[in-house]
OpenMM code with the backbone's topology and positions (N, CA, C; nanometers):
from openmm import Vec3, app, unit

residues = "MET VAL THR ASN LEU ALA GLN ALA ARG ASN CYS LEU VAL ALA VAL ARG LYS LEU LEU ARG ASP ARG ILE ILE GLY GLU ALA ASP VAL VAL ILE LEU SER ALA ARG TRP LYS GLU TRP ALA ALA GLU ARG LEU PRO ALA VAL ILE ALA LEU LEU LYS THR GLN THR SER VAL PRO ILE LEU VAL VAL GLY PRO GLN ALA GLU PHE GLN PRO ILE VAL PRO GLN LEU ILE GLU MET HIS GLY THR LEU GLN GLY ILE ASP ASP ALA ALA ARG ASN TYR GLU ASP LEU ARG ARG ARG LYS LEU ASN ASP TRP LEU ARG THR GLU THR GLU MET ALA GLY ALA ILE TYR VAL ASP LYS PHE ALA LEU LEU CYS GLY ASP GLY ALA CYS PRO ILE LEU ILE PRO GLY SER GLY LYS LEU PHE ILE TRP ASP TYR GLY HIS TRP SER VAL GLU GLY ALA ARG TYR PHE GLY GLU GLN LEU LYS ALA ASP PRO ALA LEU GLY GLN ALA ILE PHE VAL GLY GLY".split()
positions = [
    Vec3(4.4114, -2.1331, 2.4081),
    Vec3(4.5481, -2.1697, 2.3761),
    Vec3(4.5576, -2.2024, 2.2262),
    Vec3(4.6572, -2.1464, 2.1620),
    Vec3(4.6781, -2.1713, 2.0194),
    Vec3(4.7645, -2.2963, 2.0042),
    Vec3(4.7185, -2.3864, 1.9215),
    Vec3(4.7946, -2.5091, 1.8988),
    Vec3(4.8694, -2.4985, 1.7664),
    Vec3(4.9619, -2.5879, 1.7444),
    Vec3(5.0327, -2.5911, 1.6169),
    Vec3(4.9359, -2.6097, 1.5006),
    Vec3(4.8336, -2.6903, 1.5207),
    Vec3(4.7347, -2.7124, 1.4157),
    Vec3(4.6621, -2.5817, 1.3832),
    Vec3(4.6239, -2.5076, 1.4851),
    Vec3(4.5563, -2.3792, 1.4630),
    Vec3(4.6511, -2.2812, 1.3942),
    Vec3(4.7760, -2.2788, 1.4370),
    Vec3(4.8743, -2.1905, 1.3738),
    Vec3(4.8945, -2.2298, 1.2281),
    Vec3(4.9017, -2.3580, 1.2026),
    Vec3(4.9208, -2.4061, 1.0654),
    Vec3(4.8030, -2.3651, 0.9776),
    Vec3(4.6812, -2.3767, 1.0304),
    Vec3(4.5626, -2.3350, 0.9541),
    Vec3(4.5673, -2.1857, 0.9241),
    Vec3(4.6028, -2.1062, 1.0246),
    Vec3(4.6126, -1.9612, 1.0051),
    Vec3(4.7171, -1.9274, 0.9001),
    Vec3(4.8274, -1.9977, 0.9026),
    Vec3(4.9335, -1.9760, 0.8046),
    Vec3(4.8832, -2.0095, 0.6645),
    Vec3(4.8152, -2.1225, 0.6526),
    Vec3(4.7625, -2.1642, 0.5227),
    Vec3(4.6627, -2.0626, 0.4686),
    Vec3(4.5756, -2.0116, 0.5548),
    Vec3(4.4793, -1.9099, 0.5140),
    Vec3(4.5527, -1.7856, 0.4647),
    Vec3(4.6560, -1.7441, 0.5372),
    Vec3(4.7325, -1.6251, 0.4981),
    Vec3(4.8027, -1.6458, 0.3649),
    Vec3(4.8619, -1.7629, 0.3437),
    Vec3(4.9310, -1.7911, 0.2173),
    Vec3(4.8310, -1.7935, 0.1024),
    Vec3(4.7175, -1.8578, 0.1226),
    Vec3(4.6151, -1.8617, 0.0163),
    Vec3(4.5665, -1.7210, -0.0180),
    Vec3(4.5482, -1.6393, 0.0840),
    Vec3(4.5059, -1.5006, 0.0612),
    Vec3(4.6126, -1.4257, -0.0179),
    Vec3(4.7361, -1.4447, 0.0181),
    Vec3(4.8463, -1.3797, -0.0532),
    Vec3(4.8491, -1.4220, -0.1997),
    Vec3(4.8320, -1.5503, -0.2238),
    Vec3(4.8390, -1.6006, -0.3609),
    Vec3(4.7225, -1.5503, -0.4464),
    Vec3(4.6103, -1.5192, -0.3847),
    Vec3(4.4964, -1.4644, -0.4584),
    Vec3(4.5112, -1.3143, -0.4833),
    Vec3(4.5985, -1.2500, -0.4079),
    Vec3(4.6156, -1.1048, -0.4183),
    Vec3(4.7007, -1.0718, -0.5403),
    Vec3(4.6543, -0.9795, -0.6218),
    Vec3(4.7284, -0.9457, -0.7433),
    Vec3(4.8637, -0.8812, -0.7136),
    Vec3(4.8820, -0.8337, -0.5915),
    Vec3(5.0087, -0.7684, -0.5573),
    Vec3(5.1272, -0.8638, -0.5713),
    Vec3(5.1045, -0.9923, -0.5541),
    Vec3(5.2135, -1.0892, -0.5677),
    Vec3(5.2718, -1.0833, -0.7083),
    Vec3(5.1887, -1.0590, -0.8068),
    Vec3(5.2366, -1.0481, -0.9440),
    Vec3(5.3076, -0.9170, -0.9725),
    Vec3(5.2905, -0.8184, -0.8862),
    Vec3(5.3543, -0.6884, -0.9033),
    Vec3(5.4830, -0.6749, -0.8216),
    Vec3(5.5104, -0.7724, -0.7374),
    Vec3(5.6266, -0.7647, -0.6478),
    Vec3(5.7578, -0.7784, -0.7240),
    Vec3(5.8602, -0.7115, -0.6757),
    Vec3(5.9952, -0.7247, -0.7305),
    Vec3(6.0703, -0.8387, -0.6636),
    Vec3(6.0288, -0.8724, -0.5426),
    Vec3(6.0902, -0.9789, -0.4646),
    Vec3(5.9872, -1.0230, -0.3600),
    Vec3(5.9905, -1.1510, -0.3228),
    Vec3(5.9044, -1.2025, -0.2163),
    Vec3(5.9968, -1.2450, -0.1027),
    Vec3(5.9681, -1.1927, 0.0170),
    Vec3(6.0505, -1.2240, 0.1338),
    Vec3(5.9629, -1.2909, 0.2383),
    Vec3(6.0022, -1.4117, 0.2777),
    Vec3(5.9322, -1.4856, 0.3830),
    Vec3(6.0170, -1.4788, 0.5094),
    Vec3(5.9602, -1.4220, 0.6132),
    Vec3(6.0329, -1.4068, 0.7384),
    Vec3(5.9373, -1.4335, 0.8530),
    Vec3(5.9855, -1.5030, 0.9542),
    Vec3(5.9010, -1.5373, 1.0687),
    Vec3(5.9894, -1.5741, 1.1867),
    Vec3(5.9296, -1.5881, 1.3001),
    Vec3(5.9980, -1.6521, 1.4130),
    Vec3(5.9713, -1.8012, 1.3933),
    Vec3(6.0551, -1.8602, 1.3114),
    Vec3(6.0324, -1.9959, 1.2615),
    Vec3(6.0198, -2.0976, 1.3735),
    Vec3(5.9232, -2.1833, 1.3545),
    Vec3(5.9020, -2.3016, 1.4379),
    Vec3(5.9132, -2.4223, 1.3456),
    Vec3(5.9363, -2.5393, 1.4022),
    Vec3(5.9534, -2.6589, 1.3186),
    Vec3(5.8316, -2.6862, 1.2320),
    Vec3(5.7105, -2.6709, 1.2864),
    Vec3(5.5901, -2.6995, 1.2087),
    Vec3(5.5805, -2.6095, 1.0861),
    Vec3(5.6264, -2.4843, 1.0993),
    Vec3(5.6233, -2.3919, 0.9851),
    Vec3(5.7326, -2.4278, 0.8852),
    Vec3(5.8481, -2.4649, 0.9353),
    Vec3(5.9589, -2.5027, 0.8477),
    Vec3(5.9239, -2.6248, 0.7635),
    Vec3(5.8471, -2.7158, 0.8211),
    Vec3(5.8055, -2.8349, 0.7466),
    Vec3(5.7189, -2.7988, 0.6264),
    Vec3(5.6460, -2.6896, 0.6356),
    Vec3(5.5560, -2.6479, 0.5280),
    Vec3(5.6217, -2.5540, 0.4268),
    Vec3(5.7419, -2.5102, 0.4561),
    Vec3(5.8084, -2.4110, 0.3721),
    Vec3(5.8247, -2.4542, 0.2263),
    Vec3(5.8712, -2.5755, 0.1965),
    Vec3(5.8850, -2.6135, 0.0558),
    Vec3(5.7536, -2.6019, -0.0224),
    Vec3(5.6427, -2.6390, 0.0395),
    Vec3(5.5128, -2.6290, -0.0286),
    Vec3(5.4749, -2.4833, -0.0516),
    Vec3(5.5038, -2.3972, 0.0434),
    Vec3(5.4735, -2.2545, 0.0279),
    Vec3(5.5566, -2.1958, -0.0859),
    Vec3(5.6852, -2.2302, -0.0893),
    Vec3(5.7715, -2.1807, -0.1973),
    Vec3(5.7202, -2.2304, -0.3322),
    Vec3(5.6828, -2.3565, -0.3386),
    Vec3(5.6302, -2.4118, -0.4648),
    Vec3(5.5043, -2.3369, -0.5085),
    Vec3(5.4146, -2.3084, -0.4155),
    Vec3(5.2946, -2.2315, -0.4486),
    Vec3(5.3296, -2.0916, -0.4981),
    Vec3(5.4231, -2.0270, -0.4304),
    Vec3(5.4633, -1.8929, -0.4723),
    Vec3(5.5212, -1.8946, -0.6134),
    Vec3(5.5975, -1.9977, -0.6442),
    Vec3(5.6586, -2.0073, -0.7766),
    Vec3(5.5552, -2.0236, -0.8877),
    Vec3(5.4350, -2.0687, -0.8529),
    Vec3(5.3299, -2.0771, -0.9546),
    Vec3(5.2708, -1.9394, -0.9842),
    Vec3(5.2951, -1.8435, -0.8973),
    Vec3(5.2354, -1.7113, -0.9108),
    Vec3(5.3329, -1.6020, -0.9525),
    Vec3(5.4627, -1.6281, -0.9377),
    Vec3(5.5609, -1.5246, -0.9658),
    Vec3(5.6937, -1.5860, -1.0070),
    Vec3(5.7694, -1.5085, -1.0831),
    Vec3(5.9031, -1.5537, -1.1221),
    Vec3(6.0118, -1.4693, -1.0565),
    Vec3(5.9735, -1.3800, -0.9657),
    Vec3(6.0717, -1.2953, -0.8982),
    Vec3(6.1460, -1.3763, -0.7924),
    Vec3(6.2600, -1.3251, -0.7456),
    Vec3(6.3327, -1.3976, -0.6404),
    Vec3(6.2470, -1.4156, -0.5148),
    Vec3(6.2562, -1.5347, -0.4575),
    Vec3(6.1891, -1.5648, -0.3313),
    Vec3(6.2989, -1.5848, -0.2282),
    Vec3(6.2949, -1.5046, -0.1237),
    Vec3(6.3936, -1.5122, -0.0171),
    Vec3(6.3285, -1.5614, 0.1109),
    Vec3(6.3995, -1.6468, 0.1807),
    Vec3(6.3559, -1.6927, 0.3115),
    Vec3(6.4584, -1.6417, 0.4118),
    Vec3(6.4113, -1.5607, 0.5062),
    Vec3(6.4992, -1.5066, 0.6093),
    Vec3(6.4967, -1.6029, 0.7273),
    Vec3(6.6126, -1.6553, 0.7603),
    Vec3(6.6234, -1.7568, 0.8647),
    Vec3(6.6018, -1.7034, 1.0041),
    Vec3(6.6091, -1.7930, 1.1016),
    Vec3(6.5833, -1.7546, 1.2397),
    Vec3(6.6919, -1.6653, 1.2970),
    Vec3(6.6549, -1.6023, 1.4015),
    Vec3(6.7390, -1.5106, 1.4773),
    Vec3(6.7983, -1.5841, 1.5967),
    Vec3(6.9149, -1.5432, 1.6398),
    Vec3(6.9669, -1.5951, 1.7659),
    Vec3(6.8728, -1.5518, 1.8779),
    Vec3(6.8490, -1.6415, 1.9706),
    Vec3(6.7659, -1.6097, 2.0864),
    Vec3(6.8419, -1.6483, 2.2130),
    Vec3(6.8088, -1.5804, 2.3200),
    Vec3(6.8793, -1.5996, 2.4458),
    Vec3(6.7800, -1.6246, 2.5586),
    Vec3(6.8213, -1.7114, 2.6517),
    Vec3(6.7423, -1.7416, 2.7692),
    Vec3(6.8366, -1.7574, 2.8865),
    Vec3(6.8322, -1.6744, 2.9878),
    Vec3(6.7316, -1.5719, 3.0094),
    Vec3(6.7447, -1.4571, 2.9097),
    Vec3(6.6437, -1.3705, 2.9105),
    Vec3(6.6405, -1.2617, 2.8138),
    Vec3(6.7534, -1.1615, 2.8414),
    Vec3(6.7835, -1.0818, 2.7414),
    Vec3(6.8993, -0.9920, 2.7449),
    Vec3(6.9032, -0.9015, 2.8681),
    Vec3(6.7943, -0.8345, 2.9072),
    Vec3(6.8048, -0.7513, 3.0279),
    Vec3(6.8476, -0.8321, 3.1512),
    Vec3(6.7984, -0.9540, 3.1629),
    Vec3(6.8392, -1.0387, 3.2754),
    Vec3(6.9852, -1.0815, 3.2636),
    Vec3(7.0304, -1.1085, 3.1397),
    Vec3(7.1715, -1.1430, 3.1197),
    Vec3(7.2617, -1.0279, 3.1612),
    Vec3(7.2228, -0.9067, 3.1225),
    Vec3(7.3020, -0.7888, 3.1575),
    Vec3(7.3034, -0.7705, 3.3085),
    Vec3(7.1878, -0.7887, 3.3708),
    Vec3(7.1800, -0.7761, 3.5164),
    Vec3(7.2683, -0.8807, 3.5840),
    Vec3(7.2647, -1.0040, 3.5354),
    Vec3(7.3481, -1.1111, 3.5922),
    Vec3(7.4962, -1.0792, 3.5738),
    Vec3(7.5304, -1.0271, 3.4561),
    Vec3(7.6704, -0.9976, 3.4235),
    Vec3(7.7183, -0.8710, 3.4943),
    Vec3(7.6266, -0.7782, 3.5173),
    Vec3(7.6598, -0.6578, 3.5918),
    Vec3(7.7133, -0.5422, 3.5098),
    Vec3(7.7391, -0.5644, 3.3815),
    Vec3(7.7935, -0.4595, 3.2954),
    Vec3(7.7757, -0.5010, 3.1503),
    Vec3(7.7845, -0.4012, 3.0622),
    Vec3(7.7815, -0.4336, 2.9191),
    Vec3(7.9182, -0.4820, 2.8711),
    Vec3(8.0212, -0.4477, 2.9461),
    Vec3(8.1567, -0.4899, 2.9115),
    Vec3(8.1644, -0.6428, 2.9113),
    Vec3(8.1980, -0.7020, 2.7975),
    Vec3(8.2122, -0.8466, 2.7871),
    Vec3(8.0811, -0.9234, 2.7792),
    Vec3(7.9698, -0.8530, 2.7581),
    Vec3(7.8390, -0.9207, 2.7578),
    Vec3(7.8258, -1.0189, 2.6419),
    Vec3(7.8872, -0.9873, 2.5273),
    Vec3(7.8761, -1.0800, 2.4139),
    Vec3(7.9398, -1.2145, 2.4470),
    Vec3(8.0561, -1.2118, 2.5098),
    Vec3(8.1208, -1.3379, 2.5479),
    Vec3(8.0396, -1.4123, 2.6533),
    Vec3(7.9853, -1.3380, 2.7498),
    Vec3(7.9058, -1.4015, 2.8558),
    Vec3(7.7783, -1.4626, 2.7985),
    Vec3(7.7208, -1.3995, 2.6972),
    Vec3(7.5936, -1.4457, 2.6414),
    Vec3(7.6068, -1.5773, 2.5658),
    Vec3(7.7281, -1.6134, 2.5251),
    Vec3(7.7481, -1.7395, 2.4525),
    Vec3(7.6865, -1.8577, 2.5264),
    Vec3(7.6943, -1.8532, 2.6570),
    Vec3(7.6439, -1.9640, 2.7391),
    Vec3(7.4925, -1.9681, 2.7478),
    Vec3(7.4251, -1.8652, 2.6974),
    Vec3(7.2803, -1.8555, 2.7123),
    Vec3(7.2066, -1.8528, 2.5791),
    Vec3(7.2793, -1.8751, 2.4718),
    Vec3(7.2143, -1.8787, 2.3405),
    Vec3(7.1383, -2.0098, 2.3251),
    Vec3(7.0183, -2.0010, 2.2695),
    Vec3(6.9358, -2.1185, 2.2427),
    Vec3(6.9889, -2.1840, 2.1145),
    Vec3(7.0665, -2.2881, 2.1288),
    Vec3(7.1331, -2.3518, 2.0146),
    Vec3(7.0369, -2.4263, 1.9227),
    Vec3(6.9146, -2.4487, 1.9666),
    Vec3(6.8144, -2.5109, 1.8787),
    Vec3(6.7856, -2.4217, 1.7578),
    Vec3(6.8019, -2.2906, 1.7741),
    Vec3(6.7779, -2.1983, 1.6636),
    Vec3(6.8798, -2.2206, 1.5515),
    Vec3(7.0019, -2.2581, 1.5864),
    Vec3(7.1040, -2.2855, 1.4843),
    Vec3(7.0710, -2.4137, 1.4075),
    Vec3(7.0218, -2.5149, 1.4778),
    Vec3(6.9813, -2.6386, 1.4091),
    Vec3(6.8674, -2.6101, 1.3123),
    Vec3(6.7713, -2.5310, 1.3578),
    Vec3(6.6591, -2.4928, 1.2727),
    Vec3(6.7095, -2.4126, 1.1526),
    Vec3(6.8061, -2.3276, 1.1758),
    Vec3(6.8662, -2.2491, 1.0680),
    Vec3(6.9240, -2.3399, 0.9597),
    Vec3(6.9984, -2.4401, 0.9999),
    Vec3(7.0586, -2.5325, 0.9028),
    Vec3(6.9512, -2.6062, 0.8235),
    Vec3(6.8476, -2.6486, 0.8925),
    Vec3(6.7375, -2.7202, 0.8283),
    Vec3(6.6664, -2.6285, 0.7287),
    Vec3(6.6347, -2.5069, 0.7701),
    Vec3(6.5667, -2.4125, 0.6815),
    Vec3(6.6513, -2.3803, 0.5581),
    Vec3(6.7816, -2.3632, 0.5783),
    Vec3(6.8693, -2.3353, 0.4643),
    Vec3(6.8615, -2.4485, 0.3621),
    Vec3(6.8708, -2.5712, 0.4086),
    Vec3(6.8644, -2.6865, 0.3193),
    Vec3(6.7306, -2.6917, 0.2461),
    Vec3(6.6215, -2.6779, 0.3190),
    Vec3(6.4877, -2.6838, 0.2584),
    Vec3(6.4670, -2.5712, 0.1570),
    Vec3(6.5130, -2.4520, 0.1918),
    Vec3(6.4974, -2.3361, 0.1037),
    Vec3(6.5745, -2.3562, -0.0258),
    Vec3(6.6987, -2.3966, -0.0146),
    Vec3(6.7820, -2.4152, -0.1336),
    Vec3(6.7304, -2.5286, -0.2201),
    Vec3(6.6829, -2.6364, -0.1582),
    Vec3(6.6270, -2.7473, -0.2361),
    Vec3(6.5007, -2.7046, -0.3101),
    Vec3(6.4283, -2.6085, -0.2535),
    Vec3(6.3057, -2.5592, -0.3165),
    Vec3(6.3346, -2.4512, -0.4211),
    Vec3(6.4617, -2.4152, -0.4367),
    Vec3(6.4987, -2.3187, -0.5398),
    Vec3(6.4813, -2.1732, -0.5009),
    Vec3(6.4813, -2.1444, -0.3715),
    Vec3(6.4712, -2.0061, -0.3246),
    Vec3(6.6061, -1.9634, -0.2663),
    Vec3(6.6159, -1.8379, -0.2285),
    Vec3(6.7391, -1.7798, -0.1735),
    Vec3(6.7258, -1.7756, -0.0224),
    Vec3(6.8293, -1.8199, 0.0478),
    Vec3(6.8260, -1.8220, 0.1930),
    Vec3(6.9084, -1.7081, 0.2506),
    Vec3(6.8501, -1.6347, 0.3447),
    Vec3(6.9198, -1.5289, 0.4165),
    Vec3(6.9536, -1.5848, 0.5539),
    Vec3(7.0802, -1.6149, 0.5744),
    Vec3(7.1284, -1.6780, 0.6967),
    Vec3(7.1765, -1.5703, 0.7933),
    Vec3(7.0935, -1.5378, 0.8920),
    Vec3(7.1293, -1.4339, 0.9896),
    Vec3(7.2533, -1.4730, 1.0697),
    Vec3(7.2668, -1.6011, 1.0973),
    Vec3(7.3836, -1.6451, 1.1739),
    Vec3(7.5119, -1.6183, 1.0954),
    Vec3(7.5102, -1.6484, 0.9659),
    Vec3(7.6295, -1.6250, 0.8831),
    Vec3(7.6588, -1.4765, 0.8700),
    Vec3(7.5555, -1.3944, 0.8586),
    Vec3(7.5748, -1.2501, 0.8421),
    Vec3(7.6168, -1.1803, 0.9700),
    Vec3(7.5697, -1.2272, 1.0837),
    Vec3(7.5846, -1.1507, 1.2074),
    Vec3(7.6714, -1.2150, 1.3143),
    Vec3(7.6956, -1.3426, 1.3034),
    Vec3(7.7659, -1.4138, 1.4112),
    Vec3(7.8999, -1.4650, 1.3602),
    Vec3(7.9779, -1.3758, 1.3040),
    Vec3(8.1008, -1.4107, 1.2346),
    Vec3(8.1926, -1.5090, 1.3046),
    Vec3(8.2238, -1.4866, 1.4308),
    Vec3(8.3186, -1.5750, 1.4996),
    Vec3(8.2488, -1.6896, 1.5713),
    Vec3(8.1213, -1.7065, 1.5422),
    Vec3(8.0470, -1.8142, 1.6058),
    Vec3(7.9567, -1.7657, 1.7173),
    Vec3(7.9906, -1.6537, 1.7791),
    Vec3(7.9070, -1.5995, 1.8855),
    Vec3(7.8170, -1.4913, 1.8286),
    Vec3(7.6915, -1.4958, 1.8638),
    Vec3(7.5983, -1.3933, 1.8164),
    Vec3(7.5987, -1.2773, 1.9147),
    Vec3(7.6064, -1.1565, 1.8627),
    Vec3(7.6219, -1.0415, 1.9512),
    Vec3(7.4930, -0.9971, 2.0188),
    Vec3(7.5096, -0.9429, 2.1367),
    Vec3(7.4041, -0.8725, 2.2094),
    Vec3(7.4179, -0.7235, 2.1760),
    Vec3(7.5427, -0.6814, 2.1552),
    Vec3(7.5719, -0.5420, 2.1224),
    Vec3(7.6093, -0.5301, 1.9754),
    Vec3(7.5725, -0.4181, 1.9149),
    Vec3(7.6118, -0.3921, 1.7774),
    Vec3(7.7628, -0.3734, 1.7764),
    Vec3(7.8333, -0.4467, 1.6916),
    Vec3(7.9793, -0.4373, 1.6911),
    Vec3(8.0289, -0.2933, 1.6803),
    Vec3(8.1182, -0.2579, 1.7727),
    Vec3(8.1819, -0.1273, 1.7718),
    Vec3(8.0964, -0.0118, 1.8201),
    Vec3(7.9750, -0.0380, 1.8672),
    Vec3(7.8876, 0.0738, 1.9034),
    Vec3(7.8534, 0.0805, 2.0520),
    Vec3(7.8514, -0.0328, 2.1199),
    Vec3(7.8076, -0.0348, 2.2586),
    Vec3(7.6566, -0.0269, 2.2739),
    Vec3(7.5827, -0.0260, 2.1608),
    Vec3(7.4366, -0.0204, 2.1658),
    Vec3(7.3802, -0.1620, 2.1573),
    Vec3(7.2663, -0.1823, 2.2220),
    Vec3(7.2037, -0.3141, 2.2206),
    Vec3(7.1564, -0.3515, 2.0804),
    Vec3(7.1921, -0.4704, 2.0407),
    Vec3(7.1468, -0.5290, 1.9146),
    Vec3(7.0103, -0.5926, 1.9385),
    Vec3(7.0001, -0.6605, 2.0507),
    Vec3(6.8805, -0.7354, 2.0899),
    Vec3(6.8336, -0.6796, 2.2236),
    Vec3(6.7022, -0.6618, 2.2387),
    Vec3(6.6541, -0.6011, 2.3632),
    Vec3(6.5744, -0.6953, 2.4526),
    Vec3(6.5454, -0.8161, 2.4046),
    Vec3(6.4755, -0.9124, 2.4900),
    Vec3(6.5344, -1.0506, 2.4648),
    Vec3(6.4535, -1.1510, 2.4323),
    Vec3(6.5069, -1.2847, 2.4053),
    Vec3(6.5685, -1.2936, 2.2665),
    Vec3(6.5213, -1.2108, 2.1714),
    Vec3(6.5721, -1.2195, 2.0353),
    Vec3(6.5291, -1.1074, 1.9432),
    Vec3(6.4448, -1.0141, 1.9888),
    Vec3(6.4035, -0.9031, 1.9035),
    Vec3(6.5140, -0.7986, 1.8939),
    Vec3(6.5331, -0.7480, 1.7727),
    Vec3(6.6336, -0.6439, 1.7534),
    Vec3(6.5836, -0.5097, 1.8019),
    Vec3(6.6779, -0.4280, 1.8435),
    Vec3(6.6489, -0.2869, 1.8677),
    Vec3(6.6377, -0.2191, 1.7310),
    Vec3(6.5952, -0.0940, 1.7279),
    Vec3(6.5892, -0.0206, 1.6015),
    Vec3(6.7289, -0.0147, 1.5405),
    Vec3(6.8280, 0.0127, 1.6236),
    Vec3(6.9664, 0.0182, 1.5749),
    Vec3(7.0128, -0.1180, 1.5240),
    Vec3(6.9703, -0.2246, 1.5916),
    Vec3(7.0056, -0.3597, 1.5487),
    Vec3(6.9450, -0.3939, 1.4143),
    Vec3(6.8194, -0.3558, 1.3943),
    Vec3(6.7532, -0.3798, 1.2653),
    Vec3(6.8235, -0.3014, 1.1548),
    Vec3(6.8626, -0.1780, 1.1854),
    Vec3(6.9341, -0.0956, 1.0880),
    Vec3(7.0687, -0.1615, 1.0512),
    Vec3(7.1387, -0.2105, 1.1524),
    Vec3(7.2674, -0.2769, 1.1295),
    Vec3(7.2487, -0.4006, 1.0405),
    Vec3(7.1444, -0.4790, 1.0678),
    Vec3(7.1160, -0.5967, 0.9860),
    Vec3(7.0906, -0.5551, 0.8413),
    Vec3(7.0122, -0.4507, 0.8218),
    Vec3(6.9864, -0.4006, 0.6872),
    Vec3(7.1141, -0.3606, 0.6157),
    Vec3(7.2058, -0.2983, 0.6875),
    Vec3(7.3348, -0.2605, 0.6285),
    Vec3(7.4141, -0.3838, 0.5875),
    Vec3(7.4089, -0.4887, 0.6695),
    Vec3(7.4802, -0.6120, 0.6368),
    Vec3(7.4198, -0.6783, 0.5125),
    Vec3(7.2874, -0.6756, 0.5029),
    Vec3(7.2212, -0.7302, 0.3836),
    Vec3(7.2626, -0.6533, 0.2589),
    Vec3(7.2583, -0.5225, 0.2687),
    Vec3(7.2902, -0.4392, 0.1530),
    Vec3(7.4361, -0.4572, 0.1106),
    Vec3(7.5236, -0.4815, 0.2071),
    Vec3(7.6658, -0.4980, 0.1772),
    Vec3(7.6978, -0.6328, 0.1132),
    Vec3(7.6104, -0.7316, 0.1305),
    Vec3(7.6314, -0.8631, 0.0705),
    Vec3(7.5919, -0.8551, -0.0770),
    Vec3(7.6863, -0.8808, -0.1692),
    Vec3(7.6560, -0.8612, -0.3114),
    Vec3(7.5343, -0.9388, -0.3613),
    Vec3(7.5235, -1.0656, -0.3291),
    Vec3(7.4124, -1.1464, -0.3812),
    Vec3(7.2803, -1.1075, -0.3159),
    Vec3(7.2809, -1.0933, -0.1845),
    Vec3(7.1572, -1.0604, -0.1139),
    Vec3(7.1140, -0.9182, -0.1422),
    Vec3(7.2095, -0.8264, -0.1433),
    Vec3(7.1764, -0.6867, -0.1698),
    Vec3(7.1102, -0.6695, -0.3041),
    Vec3(7.1606, -0.7390, -0.4042),
    Vec3(7.1028, -0.7290, -0.5391),
    Vec3(6.9622, -0.7879, -0.5423),
    Vec3(6.9424, -0.8994, -0.4720),
    Vec3(6.8098, -0.9638, -0.4722),
    Vec3(6.7064, -0.8845, -0.3932),
    Vec3(6.7490, -0.8223, -0.2837),
    Vec3(6.6544, -0.7548, -0.1958),
    Vec3(6.6312, -0.6091, -0.2336),
    Vec3(6.7398, -0.5386, -0.2567),
    Vec3(6.7306, -0.3950, -0.2813),
    Vec3(6.7260, -0.3681, -0.4301),
    Vec3(6.6209, -0.4161, -0.4922),
    Vec3(6.6027, -0.4038, -0.6365),
    Vec3(6.5994, -0.2558, -0.6731),
    Vec3(6.6902, -0.2187, -0.7622),
    Vec3(6.6949, -0.0799, -0.8072),
    Vec3(6.7459, 0.0150, -0.7010),
    Vec3(6.7931, -0.0390, -0.5877),
    Vec3(6.8299, 0.0490, -0.4778),
    Vec3(6.9744, 0.0648, -0.4624),
] * unit.nanometer
topology = app.Topology()
chain = topology.addChain("A")
for resn in residues:
    res = topology.addResidue(resn, chain)
    for name in ("N", "CA", "C"):
        topology.addAtom(name, app.Element.getBySymbol(name[0]), res)
């Protein structure tokens, strides 16, 4: 069984390895993305500070994703149709992810990095979609992983955002 302490050690080893790698100095942008847990979020300011000692490029932290319980296939089965699934899913969203999102945004901004808020980009009216808007295709295929189409849609939303698009799609 992996414990938070073991995960934290593995994370620290990975960050130290990254900081020793010369590629960090060649990067146009550094993007930190994970299925964030509280223990990792607590360490984020220190990681950003370490990265800033190695590079002056933009550092972006991609926030958590909406997650659902039960998972999306079970929600669809319970609902019986894709029609209205986004509204039905509101009752099954794990709201702890939104609290973590707010915390990560604050920590990231205080550390002087750029925060990519998936909730702000994708959940416009407050409800996070199961289906890609206007397409009828699944955005999420399990508890929170995007489908290929969902990932593509997210990329389009990033590129369309003036500040994020400029920071992420350097020269693109």
